N, CA and C atoms as an extended XYZ file, in Angstrom:
450
Properties=species:S:1:pos:R:3:atomname:S:1:resname:S:1:resid:I:1 pbc="F F F"
N      -208.888       46.505      -79.617 N   UNK     1
C      -207.838       45.537      -79.413 CA  UNK     1
C      -206.641       46.158      -78.683 C   UNK     1
N      -206.121       47.239      -79.226 N   UNK     2
C      -204.996       47.941      -78.590 CA  UNK     2
C      -205.515       49.257      -78.022 C   UNK     2
N      -206.041       49.217      -76.827 N   UNK     3
C      -206.637       50.409      -76.210 CA  UNK     3
C      -205.580       51.375      -75.669 C   UNK     3
N      -204.563       50.821      -74.997 N   UNK     4
C      -203.534       51.643      -74.360 CA  UNK     4
C      -202.179       51.302      -74.971 C   UNK     4
N      -201.489       52.335      -75.475 N   UNK     5
C      -200.209       52.152      -76.152 CA  UNK     5
C      -199.098       52.780      -75.328 C   UNK     5
N      -198.022       52.040      -75.151 N   UNK     6
C      -196.807       52.583      -74.538 CA  UNK     6
C      -195.858       52.934      -75.674 C   UNK     6
N      -195.464       54.196      -75.705 N   UNK     7
C      -194.591       54.709      -76.766 CA  UNK     7
C      -193.311       55.267      -76.152 C   UNK     7
N      -192.251       54.438      -76.070 N   UNK     8
C      -190.965       54.946      -75.594 CA  UNK     8
C      -190.293       55.740      -76.716 C   UNK     8
N      -189.739       56.893      -76.384 N   UNK     9
C      -189.090       57.715      -77.391 CA  UNK     9
C      -187.783       58.293      -76.887 C   UNK     9
N      -186.799       58.339      -77.782 N   UNK    10
C      -185.542       59.042      -77.489 CA  UNK    10
C      -185.406       60.252      -78.415 C   UNK    10
N      -186.499       60.596      -79.082 N   UNK    11
C      -186.584       61.752      -79.981 CA  UNK    11
C      -185.760       61.571      -81.252 C   UNK    11
N      -185.408       60.344      -81.593 N   UNK    12
C      -184.677       60.070      -82.832 CA  UNK    12
C      -185.652       60.107      -84.006 C   UNK    12
N      -185.105       60.062      -85.216 N   UNK    13
C      -185.957       60.079      -86.409 CA  UNK    13
C      -186.838       58.831      -86.500 C   UNK    13
N      -186.334       57.692      -86.110 N   UNK    14
C      -187.149       56.476      -86.166 CA  UNK    14
C      -188.231       56.494      -85.077 C   UNK    14
N      -187.981       57.147      -83.956 N   UNK    15
C      -189.022       57.305      -82.932 CA  UNK    15
C      -190.133       58.223      -83.452 C   UNK    15
N      -189.761       59.250      -84.201 N   UNK    16
C      -190.753       60.134      -84.804 CA  UNK    16
C      -191.605       59.369      -85.818 C   UNK    16
N      -190.980       58.481      -86.558 N   UNK    17
C      -191.703       57.640      -87.516 CA  UNK    17
C      -192.713       56.754      -86.774 C   UNK    17
N      -192.324       56.245      -85.607 N   UNK    18
C      -193.228       55.411      -84.804 CA  UNK    18
C      -194.464       56.201      -84.384 C   UNK    18
N      -194.278       57.481      -84.102 N   UNK    19
C      -195.403       58.332      -83.704 CA  UNK    19
C      -196.448       58.387      -84.819 C   UNK    19
N      -196.008       58.431      -86.064 N   UNK    20
C      -196.946       58.434      -87.188 CA  UNK    20
C      -197.777       57.152      -87.227 C   UNK    20
N      -197.143       56.019      -86.913 N   UNK    21
C      -197.874       54.753      -86.864 CA  UNK    21
C      -198.898       54.752      -85.734 C   UNK    21
N      -198.527       55.327      -84.620 N   UNK    22
C      -199.455       55.382      -83.474 CA  UNK    22
C      -200.711       56.157      -83.857 C   UNK    22
N      -200.545       57.273      -84.546 N   UNK    23
C      -201.709       58.066      -84.967 CA  UNK    23
C      -202.667       57.225      -85.789 C   UNK    23
N      -202.138       56.334      -86.611 N   UNK    24
C      -202.981       55.476      -87.442 CA  UNK    24
C      -203.736       54.435      -86.614 C   UNK    24
N      -203.226       54.112      -85.430 N   UNK    25
C      -203.890       53.124      -84.574 CA  UNK    25
C      -205.165       53.672      -83.926 C   UNK    25
N      -205.364       54.976      -83.986 N   UNK    26
C      -206.594       55.572      -83.454 CA  UNK    26
C      -207.807       54.974      -84.164 C   UNK    26
N      -207.686       54.798      -85.478 N   UNK    27
C      -208.784       54.242      -86.262 CA  UNK    27
C      -209.063       52.777      -85.907 C   UNK    27
N      -208.092       52.110      -85.296 N   UNK    28
C      -208.265       50.705      -84.902 CA  UNK    28
C      -208.773       50.578      -83.462 C   UNK    28
N      -209.115       51.706      -82.839 N   UNK    29
C      -209.693       51.663      -81.498 CA  UNK    29
C      -208.774       52.060      -80.360 C   UNK    29
N      -207.549       52.432      -80.649 N   UNK    30
C      -206.644       52.865      -79.581 CA  UNK    30
C      -207.181       54.161      -78.959 C   UNK    30
N      -207.054       54.266      -77.639 N   UNK    31
C      -207.626       55.404      -76.929 CA  UNK    31
C      -206.607       56.224      -76.145 C   UNK    31
N      -205.578       55.560      -75.623 N   UNK    32
C      -204.639       56.227      -74.723 CA  UNK    32
C      -203.209       55.924      -75.139 C   UNK    32
N      -202.333       56.947      -75.011 N   UNK    33
C      -200.920       56.763      -75.303 CA  UNK    33
C      -200.111       57.235      -74.107 C   UNK    33
N      -199.236       56.362      -73.644 N   UNK    34
C      -198.264       56.707      -72.614 CA  UNK    34
C      -196.964       57.016      -73.351 C   UNK    34
N      -196.531       58.275      -73.326 N   UNK    35
C      -195.281       58.644      -73.991 CA  UNK    35
C      -194.191       58.621      -72.933 C   UNK    35
N      -193.204       57.764      -73.128 N   UNK    36
C      -192.138       57.574      -72.148 CA  UNK    36
C      -190.799       58.033      -72.714 C   UNK    36
N      -190.128       58.896      -71.966 N   UNK    37
C      -188.746       59.240      -72.297 CA  UNK    37
C      -187.884       58.914      -71.080 C   UNK    37
N      -186.782       58.215      -71.339 N   UNK    38
C      -185.863       57.840      -70.270 CA  UNK    38
C      -184.568       58.631      -70.425 C   UNK    38
N      -184.226       59.380      -69.395 N   UNK    39
C      -182.922       60.035      -69.352 CA  UNK    39
C      -181.930       58.939      -69.002 C   UNK    39
N      -181.034       58.690      -69.931 N   UNK    40
C      -180.199       57.494      -69.869 CA  UNK    40
C      -179.135       57.570      -68.766 C   UNK    40
N      -179.195       56.619      -67.848 N   UNK    41
C      -178.246       56.546      -66.738 CA  UNK    41
C      -176.813       56.354      -67.229 C   UNK    41
N      -176.640       55.703      -68.371 N   UNK    42
C      -175.283       55.504      -68.918 CA  UNK    42
C      -174.608       56.835      -69.231 C   UNK    42
N      -175.381       57.790      -69.704 N   UNK    43
C      -174.809       59.115      -69.982 CA  UNK    43
C      -174.371       59.767      -68.686 C   UNK    43
N      -175.199       59.671      -67.669 N   UNK    44
C      -174.863       60.250      -66.363 CA  UNK    44
C      -173.616       59.583      -65.805 C   UNK    44
N      -173.552       58.262      -65.899 N   UNK    45
C      -172.374       57.539      -65.422 CA  UNK    45
C      -171.127       57.952      -66.197 C   UNK    45
N      -171.274       58.165      -67.493 N   UNK    46
C      -170.147       58.618      -68.318 CA  UNK    46
C      -169.655       59.994      -67.912 C   UNK    46
N      -170.584       60.871      -67.592 N   UNK    47
C      -170.192       62.205      -67.127 CA  UNK    47
C      -169.407       62.111      -65.819 C   UNK    47
N      -169.834       61.224      -64.943 N   UNK    48
C      -169.117       61.035      -63.676 CA  UNK    48
C      -167.704       60.495      -63.913 C   UNK    48
N      -167.567       59.567      -64.849 N   UNK    49
C      -166.246       59.008      -65.157 CA  UNK    49
C      -165.297       60.065      -65.722 C   UNK    49
N      -165.859       61.074      -66.343 N   UNK    50
C      -165.025       62.141      -66.888 CA  UNK    50
C      -164.831       63.272      -65.876 C   UNK    50
N      -165.011       62.930      -64.615 N   UNK    51
C      -164.725       63.816      -63.487 CA  UNK    51
C      -165.519       65.112      -63.520 C   UNK    51
N      -166.730       65.054      -64.022 N   UNK    52
C      -167.576       66.244      -63.962 CA  UNK    52
C      -168.049       66.424      -62.527 C   UNK    52
N      -168.213       67.647      -62.133 N   UNK    53
C      -168.719       67.951      -60.799 CA  UNK    53
C      -170.191       67.567      -60.701 C   UNK    53
N      -170.600       67.134      -59.507 N   UNK    54
C      -171.990       66.739      -59.312 CA  UNK    54
C      -172.953       67.857      -59.689 C   UNK    54
N      -172.577       69.092      -59.372 N   UNK    55
C      -173.476       70.217      -59.705 CA  UNK    55
C      -173.621       70.361      -61.216 C   UNK    55
N      -172.560       70.068      -61.979 N   UNK    56
C      -172.639       70.129      -63.442 CA  UNK    56
C      -173.508       68.992      -63.986 C   UNK    56
N      -173.400       67.832      -63.369 N   UNK    57
C      -174.232       66.700      -63.783 CA  UNK    57
C      -175.697       66.999      -63.488 C   UNK    57
N      -175.973       67.561      -62.328 N   UNK    58
C      -177.351       67.921      -61.981 CA  UNK    58
C      -177.898       68.971      -62.946 C   UNK    58
N      -177.053       69.901      -63.335 N   UNK    59
C      -177.462       70.924      -64.289 CA  UNK    59
C      -177.776       70.284      -65.651 C   UNK    59
N      -176.939       69.326      -66.077 N   UNK    60
C      -177.190       68.613      -67.330 CA  UNK    60
C      -178.514       67.863      -67.257 C   UNK    60
N      -178.756       67.171      -66.119 N   UNK    61
C      -180.002       66.421      -65.956 CA  UNK    61
C      -181.212       67.350      -66.001 C   UNK    61
N      -181.083       68.499      -65.371 N   UNK    62
C      -182.180       69.466      -65.367 CA  UNK    62
C      -182.485       69.932      -66.788 C   UNK    62
N      -181.439       70.233      -67.546 N   UNK    63
C      -181.617       70.678      -68.929 CA  UNK    63
C      -182.205       69.551      -69.781 C   UNK    63
N      -181.724       68.314      -69.592 N   UNK    64
C      -182.258       67.171      -70.332 CA  UNK    64
C      -183.746       66.989      -70.039 C   UNK    64
N      -184.144       67.165      -68.787 N   UNK    65
C      -185.557       67.040      -68.404 CA  UNK    65
C      -186.388       68.153      -69.045 C   UNK    65
N      -185.856       69.374      -69.052 N   UNK    66
C      -186.586       70.492      -69.664 CA  UNK    66
C      -186.821       70.251      -71.151 C   UNK    66
N      -185.784       69.780      -71.840 N   UNK    67
C      -185.911       69.489      -73.265 CA  UNK    67
C      -186.929       68.369      -73.489 C   UNK    67
N      -186.864       67.339      -72.650 N   UNK    68
C      -187.812       66.223      -72.757 CA  UNK    68
C      -189.244       66.703      -72.510 C   UNK    68
N      -189.445       67.543      -71.516 N   UNK    69
C      -190.788       68.052      -71.214 CA  UNK    69
C      -191.360       68.821      -72.398 C   UNK    69
N      -190.520       69.658      -73.028 N   UNK    70
C      -190.971       70.421      -74.196 CA  UNK    70
C      -191.341       69.482      -75.347 C   UNK    70
N      -190.492       68.499      -75.608 N   UNK    71
C      -190.753       67.567      -76.700 CA  UNK    71
C      -191.986       66.716      -76.429 C   UNK    71
N      -192.133       66.258      -75.195 N   UNK    72
C      -193.307       65.440      -74.861 CA  UNK    72
C      -194.593       66.265      -74.946 C   UNK    72
N      -194.514       67.547      -74.600 N   UNK    73
C      -195.690       68.411      -74.714 CA  UNK    73
C      -196.117       68.546      -76.179 C   UNK    73
N      -195.157       68.712      -77.078 N   UNK    74
C      -195.469       68.790      -78.514 CA  UNK    74
C      -196.098       67.490      -79.005 C   UNK    74
N      -195.512       66.363      -78.608 N   UNK    75
C      -196.056       65.061      -79.016 CA  UNK    75
C      -197.450       64.852      -78.438 C   UNK    75
N      -197.625       65.220      -77.182 N   UNK    76
C      -198.929       65.080      -76.529 CA  UNK    76
C      -199.985       65.869      -77.289 C   UNK    76
N      -199.657       67.108      -77.644 N   UNK    77
C      -200.611       67.939      -78.391 CA  UNK    77
C      -200.975       67.301      -79.722 C   UNK    77
N      -199.979       66.774      -80.431 N   UNK    78
C      -200.233       66.134      -81.728 CA  UNK    78
C      -201.151       64.922      -81.570 C   UNK    78
N      -200.944       64.145      -80.513 N   UNK    79
C      -201.782       62.967      -80.289 CA  UNK    79
C      -203.177       63.348      -79.791 C   UNK    79
N      -203.258       64.353      -78.955 N   UNK    80
C      -204.564       64.817      -78.488 CA  UNK    80
C      -205.386       65.381      -79.645 C   UNK    80
N      -204.713       65.999      -80.608 N   UNK    81
C      -205.413       66.549      -81.774 CA  UNK    81
C      -206.119       65.479      -82.591 C   UNK    81
N      -205.625       64.245      -82.543 N   UNK    82
C      -206.306       63.156      -83.268 CA  UNK    82
C      -207.213       62.340      -82.349 C   UNK    82
N      -207.361       62.773      -81.092 N   UNK    83
C      -208.346       62.166      -80.205 CA  UNK    83
C      -207.840       61.247      -79.121 C   UNK    83
N      -206.527       61.153      -78.941 N   UNK    84
C      -205.982       60.299      -77.886 CA  UNK    84
C      -205.994       60.997      -76.532 C   UNK    84
N      -206.124       60.205      -75.498 N   UNK    85
C      -205.792       60.624      -74.141 CA  UNK    85
C      -204.297       60.338      -73.984 C   UNK    85
N      -203.542       61.292      -73.421 N   UNK    86
C      -202.084       61.156      -73.391 CA  UNK    86
C      -201.561       61.345      -71.974 C   UNK    86
N      -200.594       60.482      -71.629 N   UNK    87
C      -199.908       60.609      -70.342 CA  UNK    87
C      -198.400       60.618      -70.615 C   UNK    87
N      -197.742       61.787      -70.463 N   UNK    88
C      -196.285       61.818      -70.628 CA  UNK    88
C      -195.585       61.348      -69.355 C   UNK    88
N      -194.495       60.594      -69.538 N   UNK    89
C      -193.725       60.069      -68.408 CA  UNK    89
C      -192.244       60.300      -68.693 C   UNK    89
N      -191.530       60.873      -67.729 N   UNK    90
C      -190.080       61.036      -67.844 CA  UNK    90
C      -189.450       60.351      -66.639 C   UNK    90
N      -188.499       59.463      -66.911 N   UNK    91
C      -187.778       58.779      -65.844 CA  UNK    91
C      -186.279       58.839      -66.137 C   UNK    91
N      -185.504       58.433      -65.162 N   UNK    92
C      -184.061       58.303      -65.338 CA  UNK    92
C      -183.693       56.860      -65.030 C   UNK    92
N      -182.855       56.279      -65.869 N   UNK    93
C      -182.442       54.893      -65.657 CA  UNK    93
C      -181.895       54.302      -66.935 C   UNK    93
N      -181.925       52.995      -67.006 N   UNK    94
C      -181.506       52.287      -68.203 CA  UNK    94
C      -182.754       52.072      -69.052 C   UNK    94
N      -182.774       52.570      -70.281 N   UNK    95
C      -184.022       52.626      -71.050 CA  UNK    95
C      -184.823       51.336      -71.113 C   UNK    95
N      -184.204       50.204      -71.440 N   UNK    96
C      -185.003       48.983      -71.567 CA  UNK    96
C      -185.629       48.581      -70.237 C   UNK    96
N      -184.907       48.786      -69.152 N   UNK    97
C      -185.465       48.447      -67.832 CA  UNK    97
C      -186.638       49.349      -67.475 C   UNK    97
N      -186.491       50.634      -67.781 N   UNK    98
C      -187.562       51.588      -67.469 CA  UNK    98
C      -188.796       51.318      -68.321 C   UNK    98
N      -188.585       50.965      -69.581 N   UNK    99
C      -189.719       50.628      -70.455 CA  UNK    99
C      -190.483       49.434      -69.886 C   UNK    99
N      -189.762       48.409      -69.482 N   UNK   100
C      -190.414       47.226      -68.931 CA  UNK   100
C      -191.065       47.511      -67.581 C   UNK   100
N      -190.484       48.409      -66.793 N   UNK   101
C      -191.097       48.786      -65.510 CA  UNK   101
C      -192.418       49.521      -65.746 C   UNK   101
N      -192.448       50.406      -66.737 N   UNK   102
C      -193.688       51.110      -67.051 CA  UNK   102
C      -194.712       50.123      -67.620 C   UNK   102
N      -194.255       49.183      -68.432 N   UNK   103
C      -195.166       48.154      -68.940 CA  UNK   103
C      -195.800       47.396      -67.774 C   UNK   103
N      -194.991       47.002      -66.811 N   UNK   104
C      -195.490       46.260      -65.644 CA  UNK   104
C      -196.522       47.074      -64.862 C   UNK   104
N      -196.244       48.340      -64.676 N   UNK   105
C      -197.126       49.202      -63.872 CA  UNK   105
C      -198.400       49.592      -64.616 C   UNK   105
N      -198.259       49.980      -65.876 N   UNK   106
C      -199.380       50.563      -66.621 CA  UNK   106
C      -200.198       49.553      -67.429 C   UNK   106
N      -199.639       48.376      -67.680 N   UNK   107
C      -200.328       47.309      -68.422 CA  UNK   107
C      -200.865       47.775      -69.786 C   UNK   107
N      -199.995       48.300      -70.648 N   UNK   108
C      -200.476       48.692      -71.980 CA  UNK   108
C      -200.825       47.453      -72.798 C   UNK   108
N      -201.663       47.637      -73.790 N   UNK   109
C      -201.997       46.515      -74.659 CA  UNK   109
C      -201.016       46.388      -75.826 C   UNK   109
N      -200.141       47.405      -76.023 N   UNK   110
C      -199.156       47.374      -77.094 CA  UNK   110
C      -198.024       48.345      -76.775 C   UNK   110
N      -196.791       47.943      -77.095 N   UNK   111
C      -195.641       48.841      -77.053 CA  UNK   111
C      -195.258       49.119      -78.498 C   UNK   111
N      -195.112       50.390      -78.841 N   UNK   112
C      -194.663       50.786      -80.182 CA  UNK   112
C      -193.306       51.444      -80.007 C   UNK   112
N      -192.275       50.852      -80.620 N   UNK   113
C      -190.908       51.306      -80.404 CA  UNK   113
C      -190.143       51.322      -81.727 C   UNK   113
N      -189.218       52.261      -81.836 N   UNK   114
C      -188.360       52.309      -83.012 CA  UNK   114
C      -187.300       51.234      -82.950 C   UNK   114
N      -186.876       50.771      -84.118 N   UNK   115
C      -185.890       49.691      -84.168 CA  UNK   115
C      -184.514       50.133      -83.690 C   UNK   115
N      -184.185       51.383      -83.881 N   UNK   116
C      -182.894       51.933      -83.446 CA  UNK   116
C      -183.122       53.327      -82.905 C   UNK   116
N      -182.335       53.671      -81.913 N   UNK   117
C      -182.428       55.010      -81.362 CA  UNK   117
C      -181.277       55.872      -81.813 C   UNK   117
N      -180.950       56.836      -81.005 N   UNK   118
C      -179.899       57.790      -81.338 CA  UNK   118
C      -178.529       57.156      -81.459 C   UNK   118
N      -178.308       56.022      -80.798 N   UNK   119
C      -176.992       55.388      -80.841 CA  UNK   119
C      -176.906       54.326      -81.930 C   UNK   119
N      -177.652       54.521      -83.000 N   UNK   120
C      -177.679       53.540      -84.093 CA  UNK   120
C      -176.283       53.279      -84.667 C   UNK   120
N      -175.978       52.012      -84.862 N   UNK   121
C      -174.792       51.606      -85.612 CA  UNK   121
C      -175.304       50.867      -86.825 C   UNK   121
N      -174.881       51.274      -87.998 N   UNK   122
C      -175.473       50.739      -89.219 CA  UNK   122
C      -175.313       49.234      -89.364 C   UNK   122
N      -174.311       48.638      -88.725 N   UNK   123
C      -174.122       47.202      -88.891 CA  UNK   123
C      -174.878       46.368      -87.859 C   UNK   123
N      -175.600       47.008      -86.952 N   UNK   124
C      -176.374       46.253      -85.967 CA  UNK   124
C      -177.709       45.850      -86.574 C   UNK   124
N      -178.148       44.641      -86.287 N   UNK   125
C      -179.425       44.165      -86.806 CA  UNK   125
C      -180.581       44.916      -86.159 C   UNK   125
N      -180.550       45.067      -84.880 N   UNK   126
C      -181.624       45.715      -84.148 CA  UNK   126
C      -181.006       46.438      -82.965 C   UNK   126
N      -181.554       47.567      -82.601 N   UNK   127
C      -181.024       48.315      -81.471 CA  UNK   127
C      -181.082       47.513      -80.185 C   UNK   127
N      -180.143       47.764      -79.305 N   UNK   128
C      -180.061       47.013      -78.045 CA  UNK   128
C      -181.309       47.203      -77.189 C   UNK   128
N      -181.838       48.419      -77.130 N   UNK   129
C      -183.027       48.676      -76.306 CA  UNK   129
C      -184.232       47.941      -76.881 C   UNK   129
N      -184.491       48.131      -78.165 N   UNK   130
C      -185.662       47.481      -78.757 CA  UNK   130
C      -185.534       45.958      -78.700 C   UNK   130
N      -184.337       45.443      -78.900 N   UNK   131
C      -184.127       43.998      -78.826 CA  UNK   131
C      -184.491       43.461      -77.442 C   UNK   131
N      -184.028       44.125      -76.410 N   UNK   132
C      -184.347       43.652      -75.044 CA  UNK   132
C      -185.826       43.784      -74.725 C   UNK   132
N      -186.434       44.868      -75.182 N   UNK   133
C      -187.863       45.045      -74.937 CA  UNK   133
C      -188.648       43.932      -75.631 C   UNK   133
N      -188.290       43.629      -76.873 N   UNK   134
C      -188.971       42.553      -77.610 CA  UNK   134
C      -188.852       41.233      -76.851 C   UNK   134
N      -187.650       40.926      -76.392 N   UNK   135
C      -187.423       39.627      -75.744 CA  UNK   135
C      -188.047       39.531      -74.359 C   UNK   135
N      -188.136       40.634      -73.634 N   UNK   136
C      -188.556       40.568      -72.236 CA  UNK   136
C      -189.973       41.095      -71.968 C   UNK   136
N      -190.585       41.717      -72.953 N   UNK   137
C      -191.926       42.262      -72.774 CA  UNK   137
C      -192.937       41.147      -72.535 C   UNK   137
N      -193.953       41.467      -71.751 N   UNK   138
C      -195.013       40.496      -71.486 CA  UNK   138
C      -196.120       40.568      -72.525 C   UNK   138
N      -196.158       41.674      -73.261 N   UNK   139
C      -197.217       41.853      -74.247 CA  UNK   139
C      -196.647       42.071      -75.635 C   UNK   139
N      -197.522       42.383      -76.594 N   UNK   140
C      -197.066       42.593      -77.965 CA  UNK   140
C      -196.249       43.873      -78.122 C   UNK   140
N      -195.294       43.804      -79.053 N   UNK   141
C      -194.424       44.936      -79.355 CA  UNK   141
C      -194.432       45.155      -80.861 C   UNK   141
N      -194.723       46.377      -81.271 N   UNK   142
C      -194.645       46.749      -82.677 CA  UNK   142
C      -193.338       47.511      -82.864 C   UNK   142
N      -192.479       47.001      -83.738 N   UNK   143
C      -191.172       47.625      -83.993 CA  UNK   143
C      -191.241       48.361      -85.328 C   UNK   143
N      -190.913       49.636      -85.290 N   UNK   144
C      -190.917       50.450      -86.489 CA  UNK   144
C      -189.492       50.535      -86.993 C   UNK   144
N      -189.289       50.093      -88.229 N   UNK   145
C      -187.950       50.047      -88.798 CA  UNK   145
C      -187.508       51.412      -89.324 C   UNK   145
N      -186.211       51.601      -89.289 N   UNK   146
C      -185.574       52.772      -89.870 CA  UNK   146
C      -185.716       52.685      -91.384 C   UNK   146
N      -185.831       53.826      -92.067 N   UNK   147
C      -185.881       53.828      -93.529 CA  UNK   147
C      -184.585       53.244      -94.069 C   UNK   147
N      -184.644       52.456      -95.126 N   UNK   148
C      -183.449       51.796      -95.663 CA  UNK   148
C      -182.329       52.764      -96.048 C   UNK   148
N      -182.664       53.962      -96.484 N   UNK   149
C      -181.615       54.902      -96.895 CA  UNK   149
C      -180.979       55.647      -95.731 C   UNK   149
N      -181.475       55.458      -94.499 N   UNK   150
C      -180.883       56.136      -93.323 CA  UNK   150
C      -179.705       55.369      -92.778 C   UNK   150
């Protein structure tokens, strides 16, 4: 039923929880996982507003990509160990737009996303990224909730 899974991650605790759910989908016939990390354009724009030099911004982006590559490699290994085929993807942009662009291109049968990312505000019902993905996605979306005590 869900052969190809798109898993957007910002490396938050709730994104890690989503990874555990994905592993369980192997038993339901899932075969491939696209792990997507988006380097957030809003952060880059914020750095520019604070008058950072372009070379410093490029250095930050390079470091962010290196950290993402290391994290995606660890996740890929964990998923491959349970039998998945894995494709890591790193892009730069606005996360919800990039998630939907990858959905359009790759045609996953399911998106598995955390309810809140790193910018969680406790009084928000649902994270802005996950909310937009739910509303605009063409296919099914599984939302993994944050633990109540977090």
